[in-house]
N, C-alpha and C positions, 0 to 999 in steps of 0.2 A: 344210621338211616340212609345214608348215600349209598351202602351195599346193598341195602334191600331195594333201593330205586333201581340200582345197576342190575340187579338180578331179575326185576320185573321187566327191565326195557331190553334183555338180552333177546337178539333174533337169531334163529336157528339157520345159519347161512347156508349150511349144506341142503337142508329141506327147500328152501327157496331155489337153489340151483337145479335141484331135482325137477322140481315144476316149473322150471323157466320155460316160456314159450318158444324162445329163440336164443342164438348166442349173443345178440345185443343185450338182452336182459341180463345175461350172466356177467359181461363185460362192466355193465353197470352197477351189479351188486357187488363186483371186486373192485371196483375204483370207489365206491363210497364205504367199502370197509377199510381201505388203504388211505384214503385221502385224510381222514384224521390224524393219522401218525405222521404222515408227510408234513401236514401243517404244523403239528407240535415240534417236529425236527426242525424246520425251519424256524419257528419262533425262539427255539433253543438257541440255534446257530445266532440268529440275529442278537439275541441277548448277550451272547458270549462275546461276539465281534464288537459290541457297543461297549461293554466292560473292559476288553482287551484295548480299545482306542482311547479309553477313557484315562486307564493305567498308564499308557504311553505318553500321552499329553501332559501329564503331571511333571 
């Protein structure tokens, strides 16, 4: 079910960049694609540091 939704919501980034009106739009598309991964990495690091600190406090 989730895979079907993911396929339906896939956005063709290359097409957006080709039809971009200016460079600011291209930068916005790039940030919009990278931002979710940056947030996930930050969340993973925060969870890792919390677990590590909890283990050291015991």
